[in-house]
MITI-733692 format. One record per residue (C-alpha): residue in one letter; y, x, z. Coordinates in nm, 4 decimals, always signed. Each point is the difference from the previous one (the first is absolute). Example, Ala and Ser with C-alpha at 12.3 -4.5 7.8 and 13.67 -1.06 7.14 Angstrom:
<rs>
R, residu, north, east, up
R, A, -0.4500, +1.2300, +0.7800
R, S, +0.3440, +0.1370, -0.0660
</rs>
This chain:
<rs>
R, residu, north, east, up
R, M, +5.6031, -13.8040, +17.6705
R, D, +0.0010, -0.3725, +0.0834
R, K, -0.0215, -0.1434, +0.3525
R, K, -0.3733, -0.0895, -0.0160
R, K, -0.0938, +0.3491, -0.1176
R, Q, +0.2224, +0.1628, +0.2659
R, I, -0.1677, -0.2033, +0.2770
R, E, -0.3474, +0.0935, -0.1313
R, E, +0.0950, +0.3694, -0.0043
R, T, +0.1442, -0.0261, +0.3510
R, L, -0.3184, -0.1608, +0.1328
R, N, -0.2119, +0.2777, -0.1539
R, F, +0.2196, +0.2651, +0.1607
R, V, -0.0162, -0.1772, +0.3364
R, D, -0.3819, -0.0010, -0.0173
R, V, +0.0120, +0.3800, -0.0336
R, M, +0.2381, +0.0194, +0.2977
R, I, -0.2370, -0.2106, +0.2121
R, E, -0.2938, +0.2206, -0.0944
R, H, +0.1918, +0.3154, +0.0983
R, A, +0.1910, -0.1351, +0.3035
R, D, -0.1341, +0.2906, +0.2079
R, N, +0.2366, +0.2219, -0.2031
R, G, +0.3089, -0.1972, +0.1039
R, V, +0.2355, -0.2169, -0.2018
R, S, +0.1239, +0.0423, -0.3548
R, G, +0.2699, -0.1491, -0.2171
R, F, +0.0389, -0.0062, -0.3761
R, W, +0.2622, +0.2667, -0.0637
R, T, +0.0112, +0.3776, -0.0246
R, D, +0.0079, +0.1529, +0.3470
R, D, +0.3709, +0.0865, -0.0049
R, F, +0.1130, -0.1993, +0.3034
R, E, -0.2118, +0.0745, +0.3061
R, G, -0.3459, -0.0982, -0.1073
R, C, -0.0033, -0.2851, -0.2497
R, G, -0.2794, +0.0936, -0.2399
R, N, -0.2877, +0.1457, +0.2044
R, P, -0.1997, +0.2670, -0.1890
R, D, -0.2924, -0.0442, +0.2441
R, I, -0.0409, -0.3492, -0.1468
R, Y, +0.1313, +0.0524, -0.3545
R, P, -0.0479, +0.3685, -0.0989
R, E, +0.2488, -0.0329, -0.2864
R, F, +0.2801, -0.0120, +0.2576
R, E, -0.0723, +0.3666, +0.0784
R, K, +0.2400, +0.0838, -0.2828
R, G, +0.3141, -0.1343, +0.1637
R, L, +0.3671, +0.0342, -0.0804
R, I, +0.0787, +0.2579, +0.2663
R, S, -0.2923, +0.2364, -0.0616
R, H, -0.0612, -0.0393, -0.3723
R, G, +0.2782, -0.2151, -0.1449
R, Y, -0.2259, -0.2832, -0.1123
R, Y, +0.1110, -0.3613, +0.0320
R, I, -0.2956, -0.2317, +0.0591
R, K, +0.0149, -0.3743, +0.0526
R, K, -0.2851, -0.2480, +0.0144
R, E, +0.0978, -0.3365, -0.1440
R, H, -0.0202, -0.2634, +0.2711
R, Y, +0.1409, -0.3398, +0.0883
R, R, +0.0647, +0.0392, +0.3700
R, C, -0.0612, +0.2738, +0.2567
R, P, -0.1608, -0.0834, +0.3371
R, W, +0.2355, +0.2448, +0.1695
R, E, +0.3211, -0.1780, -0.0983
R, K, +0.2012, -0.0515, +0.3160
R, T, +0.0285, -0.3787, -0.0404
R, I, -0.3744, -0.0296, -0.0719
R, L, -0.1186, +0.2257, +0.2822
R, F, +0.2381, -0.1291, +0.2689
R, G, +0.0982, -0.3379, -0.1412
R, G, +0.3173, -0.1350, -0.1552
R, K, +0.1294, -0.1278, -0.3320
R, L, -0.1308, +0.1804, -0.3073
R, N, +0.2544, +0.1987, -0.1976
R, S, +0.0194, +0.0160, -0.3776
R, I, +0.0203, +0.3793, -0.0382
R, G, -0.3460, +0.0903, +0.1304
R, C, -0.1170, +0.2645, +0.2437
R, F, +0.1969, +0.3106, -0.0980
R, Y, +0.3090, -0.0836, +0.2084
R, H, -0.1876, -0.1958, +0.2705
R, C, -0.2896, +0.2324, +0.0779
R, A, -0.1773, -0.0131, +0.3373
R, I, -0.2792, +0.2453, -0.0802
R, R, +0.1335, +0.2343, +0.2696
R, E, -0.0881, -0.2649, +0.2594
R, A, -0.3291, -0.0966, -0.1693
R, K, -0.1238, +0.3592, +0.0302
R, Y, -0.0376, -0.0536, +0.3767
R, L, -0.2624, -0.2741, -0.0459
R, S, -0.3652, +0.0785, +0.0679
R, P, -0.2477, -0.0090, -0.2937
R, E, -0.1387, -0.3350, +0.1181
R, M, +0.3501, -0.1473, +0.0248
R, I, +0.0773, +0.1255, -0.3510
R, R, -0.3139, -0.1665, -0.1411
R, N, +0.0782, -0.3313, +0.1691
R, A, +0.3625, +0.0067, -0.1161
R, L, -0.1031, +0.0738, -0.3596
R, K, -0.2571, -0.2835, +0.0034
R, R, +0.2689, -0.2420, +0.1199
R, F, +0.2348, +0.1361, -0.2661
R, K, -0.2590, -0.0704, -0.2736
R, K, -0.0464, -0.3578, +0.1213
R, N, +0.3756, -0.0659, +0.0103
R, L, +0.0571, +0.1619, -0.3395
R, I, -0.2667, -0.2170, -0.1640
R, S, +0.1392, -0.3148, +0.1639
R, G, +0.3492, +0.0659, -0.1412
R, K, +0.1758, +0.0674, +0.3312
R, Y, +0.1468, +0.3218, -0.1373
R, D, +0.1308, -0.1463, -0.3262
R, Y, +0.3570, +0.1018, -0.0754
R, E, +0.0870, -0.3704, -0.0245
R, N, -0.1050, -0.0621, +0.3600
R, K, +0.3059, -0.0462, +0.2217
R, E, -0.1891, -0.0806, +0.3198
R, Y, +0.0222, +0.2121, +0.3129
R, L, -0.3265, +0.1972, +0.0157
R, K, -0.2017, +0.0622, +0.3138
R, P, -0.0773, +0.3689, +0.0709
R, L, -0.3056, +0.1412, -0.1774
R, I, -0.1034, +0.1716, +0.3221
R, A, -0.0542, -0.1553, +0.3418
R, E, +0.2375, +0.0334, +0.2935
R, S, -0.2506, +0.2295, +0.1713
R, E, -0.0019, +0.2263, -0.3068
R, I, +0.3802, +0.0152, -0.0049
R, K, -0.0085, +0.1060, +0.3655
R, Y, -0.2672, +0.2570, -0.0876
R, I, +0.2340, +0.1522, -0.2603
R, E, +0.2797, +0.0259, +0.2568
R, K, -0.2316, +0.1668, +0.2527
R, Q, -0.1182, +0.2495, -0.2605
R, K, +0.3589, +0.0831, -0.0948
R, V, +0.0891, +0.0662, +0.3648
R, A, -0.3125, +0.2137, +0.0435
R, E, +0.0819, +0.2006, -0.3129
R, K, +0.3579, +0.0539, +0.1174
R, R, -0.1243, +0.1326, +0.3331
R, R, -0.2508, +0.2261, -0.1732
R, I, +0.2687, +0.1441, -0.2278
R, E, +0.2344, +0.0552, +0.2940
R, S, -0.2787, +0.1736, +0.1916
R, E, -0.0822, +0.2224, -0.2977
R, E, +0.3679, +0.0891, -0.0429
R, K, +0.0277, +0.0939, +0.3679
R, E, -0.3076, +0.2205, -0.0268
R, K, +0.1381, +0.1608, -0.3146
R, E, +0.3374, +0.0581, +0.1670
R, K, -0.1760, +0.1518, +0.3023
R, S, -0.1994, +0.2417, -0.2176
R, L, +0.3117, +0.0890, -0.2023
R, K, +0.1902, +0.0774, +0.3209
R, Q, -0.2772, +0.2385, +0.0978
R, F, +0.0104, +0.1447, -0.3507
R, A, +0.3787, +0.0479, +0.0282
R, S, -0.0125, +0.1383, +0.3552
R, S, +0.0959, +0.3528, -0.1141
R, W, +0.3286, -0.1255, -0.1473
R, L, +0.0740, -0.2335, +0.2901
R, S, -0.0569, +0.2688, +0.2653
R, K, +0.2108, +0.2588, -0.1824
R, Y, +0.2897, -0.1931, -0.1537
R, L, +0.0456, -0.3386, +0.1688
R, K, +0.2038, +0.1605, +0.2812
R, Y, +0.2822, +0.0698, -0.2504
R, Y, +0.0640, -0.3707, -0.0490
R, K, +0.1832, -0.1450, +0.2973
R, E, +0.0990, -0.3140, -0.1895
R, D, -0.2504, -0.2181, -0.1890
R, K, -0.2879, +0.1951, +0.1569
R, E, -0.2348, -0.2999, +0.0071
R, Y, +0.0898, -0.0958, -0.3573
R, I, -0.0720, +0.3512, -0.1317
R, K, -0.3211, +0.0197, +0.2014
R, N, -0.1263, -0.3231, -0.1592
R, V, +0.0997, +0.1054, -0.3528
R, I, -0.1730, +0.3369, +0.0376
R, A, -0.3126, -0.1596, +0.1475
R, K, -0.0228, -0.2483, -0.2868
R, H, +0.0685, +0.2323, -0.2954
R, Y, -0.0996, +0.3508, +0.1118
R, K, -0.1648, +0.1804, -0.2944
R, Q, -0.0232, -0.3274, -0.1930
R, D, +0.0891, -0.0248, -0.3681
R, T, +0.3116, -0.2062, +0.0679
R, V, +0.3751, +0.0067, -0.0490
R, F, +0.1739, -0.1579, +0.3001
R, Y, +0.3411, -0.1589, -0.0572
R, C, +0.2358, +0.0205, +0.2949
R, E, +0.3671, -0.0784, +0.0539
R, D, +0.1277, +0.3453, -0.1001
R, G, -0.2425, +0.0850, -0.2805
R, V, -0.3721, +0.0529, -0.0498
R, I, -0.2765, +0.2006, +0.1685
R, Y, -0.2755, +0.1503, -0.2149
R, F, -0.3253, +0.0101, +0.2002
R, S, -0.2503, +0.1191, -0.2600
R, P, -0.1250, +0.3590, +0.0614
R, D, -0.0742, +0.0335, -0.3725
R, D, +0.3494, -0.1187, -0.0875
R, M, +0.1440, +0.2646, +0.2355
R, K, -0.1338, +0.2690, -0.2358
R, K, +0.2376, -0.1282, -0.2709
R, V, +0.3076, +0.0714, +0.2167
R, E, +0.1496, +0.3429, -0.0705
R, G, +0.0311, +0.2184, +0.3094
R, T, -0.2948, -0.1434, +0.1949
R, E, -0.2426, +0.2800, -0.0916
R, N, +0.0049, +0.1586, +0.3481
R, M, +0.0682, -0.3196, +0.1912
R, S, -0.2409, -0.2055, +0.2104
R, Y, -0.0433, -0.3707, -0.0641
R, D, +0.1307, -0.0821, +0.3492
R, E, +0.3205, +0.1985, -0.0576
R, Y, +0.0412, -0.1694, -0.3388
R, L, -0.0034, -0.3415, +0.1681
R, H, +0.2339, +0.1146, +0.2752
R, I, +0.2560, +0.1182, -0.2569
R, Q, -0.0054, -0.3387, -0.1705
R, F, +0.0531, -0.1928, +0.3236
R, Q, +0.2750, +0.2358, +0.1229
R, N, +0.2248, -0.0149, -0.3059
R, H, +0.0244, -0.2281, -0.3006
R, S, +0.1460, +0.0938, -0.3368
R, K, +0.3424, -0.1440, -0.0795
R, R, -0.0781, +0.0092, -0.3734
R, K, -0.1018, -0.3661, -0.0227
R, S, +0.0550, -0.0228, -0.3771
R, F, -0.2376, +0.2906, -0.0648
R, L, -0.2463, -0.1638, +0.2420
R, S, +0.0150, -0.3210, -0.2063
R, C, -0.0595, +0.2040, -0.3149
R, Y, -0.2982, +0.1788, +0.1557
R, L, -0.1666, -0.3234, +0.1121
R, N, +0.0790, -0.1810, -0.3247
R, S, +0.0915, +0.1106, -0.3514
R, P, +0.3175, +0.2035, -0.0680
R, S, +0.1675, -0.0676, -0.3327
R, E, +0.2985, +0.2338, -0.0410
R, F, +0.2329, +0.2310, +0.1912
R, K, +0.3659, +0.0638, -0.0827
R, G, +0.2498, +0.2430, +0.1480
R, C, +0.2720, +0.2587, -0.0534
R, I, -0.0759, +0.3654, +0.0720
R, E, +0.2110, +0.1246, +0.2912
R, K, -0.1439, +0.3498, +0.0646
R, L, -0.2558, +0.2351, -0.1471
R, N, -0.1555, +0.3390, +0.0695
R, D, -0.2831, +0.2035, -0.1474
R, K, -0.2755, -0.2303, +0.1256
R, F, +0.1497, -0.3383, +0.0833
R, I, +0.2652, -0.2508, -0.0999
R, C, +0.1722, -0.2481, +0.2306
R, F, +0.1076, -0.3555, -0.0756
R, K, +0.2748, -0.1400, +0.2179
R, R, -0.1567, -0.3438, -0.0454
R, I, -0.3000, -0.1247, -0.1957
R, F, -0.0213, -0.3599, -0.1148
R, V, -0.3568, -0.1373, +0.0101
R, T, -0.1614, -0.2849, -0.1914
R, G, -0.3610, -0.1081, +0.0463
R, M, -0.2441, -0.2894, -0.0027
R, Y, -0.1834, -0.1646, +0.2896
R, L, -0.3735, -0.0057, -0.0678
R, D, -0.0652, -0.3273, +0.1821
R, D, +0.2162, -0.2269, -0.2168
R, C, +0.1298, +0.2287, -0.2805
R, S, +0.3638, -0.0587, +0.0978
R, F, +0.2463, +0.2905, -0.0210
R, F, +0.1985, +0.1742, +0.2708
R, D, +0.2955, +0.2392, +0.0103
R, G, +0.0938, +0.2609, +0.2556
R, K, +0.1694, +0.3343, +0.0580
R, E, -0.0565, +0.3282, +0.1776
R, D, +0.2701, +0.2515, +0.0921
R, H, -0.0070, +0.3797, -0.0218
R, V, -0.3321, +0.0494, -0.1800
R, W, -0.1282, +0.3490, -0.0881
R, I, -0.2744, +0.0285, -0.2626
R, P, -0.1561, +0.2976, -0.1861
R, K, +0.2122, +0.1261, -0.2889
R, E, -0.2887, +0.0012, -0.2474
R, G, +0.0960, -0.2255, -0.2915
R, F, +0.3726, +0.0104, +0.0805
R, E, +0.0676, +0.3595, -0.1201
R, N, +0.2354, -0.1166, -0.2758
R, Y, +0.2127, -0.2220, +0.2219
R, N, +0.3113, +0.0870, +0.2016
R, V, +0.1922, -0.1174, +0.3022
R, G, +0.1673, -0.3319, -0.0790
R, D, -0.2600, -0.1123, -0.2568
R, C, -0.1371, -0.3495, +0.0486
R, V, -0.3673, -0.0460, -0.0808
R, C, -0.2765, -0.2569, +0.0123
R, F, -0.3641, +0.0976, +0.0392
R, E, -0.3435, -0.0972, +0.1269
R, A, -0.1751, +0.1887, +0.2794
R, D, -0.2860, -0.0071, +0.2502
R, V, +0.0832, -0.1008, +0.3556
R, Y, -0.1923, +0.2186, +0.2438
R, R, -0.0303, +0.0491, +0.3758
R, Y, +0.0461, +0.3243, +0.1881
R, I, +0.0528, +0.1241, +0.3547
R, K, +0.3640, +0.0904, +0.0427
R, K, +0.0665, +0.2684, +0.2608
R, G, +0.3232, +0.0868, +0.1753
R, N, +0.1285, -0.2166, +0.2814
R, G, -0.3505, -0.1200, +0.0819
R, K, -0.2653, -0.0963, -0.2527
R, L, +0.0265, -0.3047, -0.2228
R, L, -0.2148, -0.1602, -0.2696
R, E, +0.2542, -0.0182, -0.2805
R, Y, +0.0106, -0.1233, -0.3594
R, G, +0.1248, +0.1980, -0.2980
R, L, -0.0114, +0.0187, -0.3798
R, K, -0.1915, +0.2451, -0.2178
R, K, -0.1320, +0.0426, -0.3541
R, P, +0.2974, -0.1630, -0.1772
R, T, -0.0663, -0.1252, -0.3546
R, N, +0.1925, -0.1768, -0.2785
R, I, +0.3265, +0.1601, +0.1160
R, K, +0.3023, -0.1263, -0.1950
R, K, +0.3691, +0.0666, +0.0302
R, I, +0.1973, -0.3206, +0.0366
R, E, +0.3642, -0.0948, +0.0026
R, S, +0.1833, +0.0364, +0.3280
R, Y, -0.0264, -0.3199, +0.1956
R, R, +0.0829, -0.1383, +0.3414
R, L, -0.2940, -0.0320, +0.2356
R, P, -0.0196, -0.3293, +0.1938
R, S, +0.1610, +0.0107, +0.3424
R, D, -0.1894, -0.0666, +0.3225
R, K, +0.1493, -0.3497, +0.0078
R, E, -0.1090, -0.0777, -0.3563
R, L, -0.3538, +0.1243, +0.0647
R, A, -0.0225, -0.1984, +0.3229
R, V, +0.1178, -0.3178, -0.1719
R, Q, -0.2713, +0.0478, -0.2653
R, N, -0.2581, -0.0515, +0.2763
R, V, +0.1288, -0.3513, +0.0646
R, D, -0.2409, -0.1463, -0.2585
R, Y, -0.2978, +0.1488, +0.1839
R, I, +0.1233, -0.1275, +0.3369
R, I, +0.0451, -0.3525, -0.1388
R, C, -0.3431, +0.0001, -0.1619
R, D, -0.1914, +0.1449, +0.2949
R, S, +0.1524, -0.2452, +0.2482
R, C, -0.0018, -0.3071, -0.2277
R, Y, -0.1501, -0.3229, +0.1327
R, L, -0.1611, -0.0513, -0.3419
R, N, -0.1619, +0.3441, -0.0338
R, E, -0.3517, -0.1354, +0.0502
R, Q, +0.0409, -0.2437, -0.2886
R, C, +0.1520, +0.2351, -0.2594
R, N, -0.1509, +0.2844, -0.2035
R, G, +0.1760, +0.2709, +0.2031
R, M, +0.1886, +0.1414, -0.2967
R, R, +0.3210, +0.0425, +0.2013
R, L, +0.2798, -0.2115, -0.1514
R, N, -0.1279, +0.0042, -0.3608
R, F, -0.1643, -0.3421, +0.0313
R, C, +0.1514, -0.1250, +0.3216
R, M, -0.0688, -0.3520, +0.1313
R, M, +0.3036, +0.0005, +0.2260
R, P, +0.2991, -0.2020, -0.1302
R, P, +0.2545, +0.2324, -0.1747
R, K, +0.2832, -0.1129, +0.2292
R, E, -0.2021, +0.1029, +0.3070
R, I, -0.0749, +0.3430, -0.1513
R, K, +0.3665, +0.0574, -0.0838
R, A, +0.1148, -0.0973, +0.3503
R, L, -0.2655, +0.2192, +0.1666
R, K, +0.0901, +0.2983, -0.2205
R, R, +0.3670, -0.0308, +0.0936
R, L, -0.0774, -0.0375, +0.3723
R, L, -0.2475, +0.2931, +0.0163
R, S, +0.2137, +0.2294, -0.2176
R, N, +0.3002, -0.0521, +0.2244
R, A, -0.2127, +0.0638, +0.3097
R, I, -0.1430, +0.3241, -0.1446
R, I, +0.3422, +0.1319, -0.1057
R, S, +0.1443, -0.0864, +0.3417
R, N, -0.2866, +0.1829, +0.1723
R, L, +0.0523, +0.3126, -0.2134
R, D, +0.3722, -0.0025, +0.0754
R, D, -0.0725, -0.0248, +0.3750
R, K, -0.2320, +0.3034, -0.0166
R, K, +0.2642, +0.2087, -0.1779
R, E, +0.2609, -0.0877, +0.2645
R, R, -0.2347, +0.1212, +0.2740
</rs>
């Protein structure tokens, strides 16, 4: 579409926006980034990327809600997608929106918004309207804070049974635990803490073996009191396990025991892989009837949660329903040092000063100079090995 046709189309769209200014502002793209295409103005935007997977774009020359158009500045050559100010424009009143769009039409027709124009543009909206936006943002922030306080207050009342019965057991971090409970009590959330995770969903509790005769409050108390040390199985449960390997150390009529199981899996957020290990793992013998002590096997299995009883209660992770069991050649499992060093890549990536500019695919397509990566790997590996040696000496 040539420039003249694009400007004509844009003017037609702007006329529709002016007519429906009471419904707020609208852009020209599918509503996939906080309210660009407004379905109350253009019904076709109802089928957006997030809800229906449809990509919709209205051909246009310039958008009135470009940051440099709305607030002034030099026009950029890449359009509105990366310089969108529609979040701020949404605070304008209907009358302000109409006036801004009328000024936009006039400037567009006059050529002020041509890509060839290198002049510094005056703001599309008046100084008083800019101040109005700021006031509305402050008012909205206060409203949200007030609503959150009210919600927290009601949740504390909702969680009063747990707080009155169990909070006394926590001498340290009492205020922290009180706030976490008040915020998530009986919510469908998984809370990540320093030592593991807390599952708050009452429906999810029913999936944990051994909770049949347990109250929800006791279930939460158990999770806060003790955290599972099986971090590799935890990672598998929250993500996608790939394979388990180990050598059979013991067996009886119902169970077999692996001295150590080597774990591989995939993180769901970025599809990168992880390794880990768990020591002294008992699993049901079903499927392993033809194997003996000393055999090394690889297999797939479900990671499940159960309440472990003994020296106190603990929400623990285990393996069940093994499939694709295969005998493999005897091999040496990675040592603790080797497994720890494997995590260096993740540490580098997560703490990288470029992580907001890259695709997040760990070190597969890294933007950091290779020499920097190599030096960081050496430094972190040495630090990890030194730390492990110190722990063994203690």
